[in-house]
N, C-alpha and C positions, 0 to 999 in steps of 0.2 A: 684390729688386725685385718680388717677387710673393708671393702666398699663395693658399691653397685657398679660393676663393669658393664653390665647390660641393663638398660632401663627403657621403658616404652617412650621416652621423650629424648630430647637433644642430649647428647653425651659426647665427650671428646677425650676423657682421661685415658681411654684404652688405646688411642692412636699412637703409633710409633713415635718415641721421643717426647710424649706428653707427660703429664704429672705422674702417672703410675710408673712409667719407666724411670723418671727422676728418683722416685722413692725406692724403687728396686735397686737402682745404682747406688743410692745412699746406703742400703743394706749391704751391698757387695763391698763397699768401701769402708764399712764398719761404723757409719754414722747413725745407723738404726740397729736396734737389737734384734728385731724380727722383720721378716718380709711382710708386705701388704698383699693379701689374697683378693682376687677378683671373684665376685659372685653375681648371679643374675637376680634381678628384683622386678617383680611385677607391681606396677603402680595402678591398681584397679580403681577406676573412677567412674562407675556407672555401668552402662549396658554393653561395653565392648568385651571382647574375648579376654578371659583371665589366664589362659594357659599357653600363651605364645612365647613365654620366657621360661626356660627350664635350667636347672643345674643338674649335670650328670656327674654323680659321685663314683669314685673308684673305691669300693669297700673291701675290707678284709673279712668283715663279718656283717651280716644284715640284721642289725638291731640298733637301738638308740645309741649305744656306746660307739658302734662302728660308724654311724652317721656323723656324730659329733667329732669323732677322731678325724674323719675325712675332711670335714669343714675346717677344723683347727689346723690341719697340716697342709691345706691347699691341694688336696687330691681330688680336684674336680675341674670341670670346664663349664662355662655358661653358654647357652645357645638361645638365639632369637629366631623363632620359626613362625611362618604364617600357617603352616600345616603341622603335621606330626613329625618333628625333628627330621627335616628333609636331609640334613647332613649330620652324620654321626662320626665321632672320633673314636676309633678303637684303640689306638696306641700312640703315645708320644713318649719317647724314651731317649736317653743318651747313654752310650756305653763307652767306657775307657778302652781304647784299642789294645793296650798292653795287658791290663789285668782282667778284662771281661766283665768288670763290675758295671751294673746298670742302675740308673736313677730314673724315676718317673716324676710326673707333675708334683710340685711341692717338696721334692727331695733334693739333696745335695750329693754331688759326686766328686770324689777326689780323683784327679787325672794327672798323668805325667806330661805327655806330649800332644796327643791328638785324641779326638772323640768321634764316634759315629752317632749321628742323629737320625732317628727312625720315626716316621710319621705314617700312620695307616688309618684309613677310614672309608666310609661309603655314603652314597646318596641312596635314598629309597628308589625302588625300581621305576616309579612314575616320574622321577626327576633325573634328567641327564643334562642339566644345565652346566655351563662352564663355571668352574670354581677356581678361586685363587687362594692358594695356601701361602701365607706370608710367614716366614720364619724370622723372628725378631731376636737380635742379639744385642744386649746392652743398650736397648732403646733405638736401634737402627735396623732397617730391613736388611737382613743378611742374605736371604734367598727368597725368590718367589717362584712357586710352581703353579702351572695352569693345567687344568685337565677337564675332560668331559667324559661322562660315563658313570656307571654305577659305583665302581671301586677306585680308590686312589691309594698309592703307596709310594713313598719317597724316602731316599736315604742320602745323606750328605756327610762328608767328613770335614772336620775343622781342627785347626791347630789351636792349642791353648795359648792365649795371649801372653806374651812375655812381660808386658807392662802393667798387668793387674793380677791380684791374687785370686779374685773371684769374679765370675761372669754369670750372666743369666740368659736363657733362651725361653721364648714363649711363642705361641701361635696365634695368628689372626686369620680365620678362614672366611672368605666372602663368597657368596653364591645365592641360592634360593634361601638359605639360612645364613646366619652369622654365628660363628663359633669363636670363642675367646678362651684360650687355655690359661691356666696358671703356669708360672715359670718353673723351670728346672735350673738349679744352680750348679756350676762347675767350679771347683776350687783347685788351683794349681798345687800339685803335690810337691 
């Protein structure tokens, strides 16, 4: 149900349109029973740093059961950092404009016509590098936001595609760190 989306070596499965997106599209088209979640994996091999890859979990309860539930449901993002999480993602959600229902990473939303996509995060105060936030929809870059500074916040509206029943959105953030979110699925009501 998951794979290493961030690893300390060469990796390409997380790139827009690559294998991960193909498998997520298969899930949206009903060819897979479950989505494939992305996690960060440290391949420690000797004297290098062991803590440069993290998984940030969104927990409902802070215990073993809550952690396993977040991993099982894809309620996390992976981060590759040279320092202590230079970029942090506070919120990634999608809201149905008509009903006000909201879905977060790993969740599915039923929507009628259009949705509001909300992205919020920050860089540590010592880092004010340019960051690129790529919003990926169904395997293609849908929007790219660029910013510099401590905080970032973006909102974008999108119409539900008429030619598919289910779509997915995920984030790829590049800067002093790399952040890769798990997808949010939107099903046409």
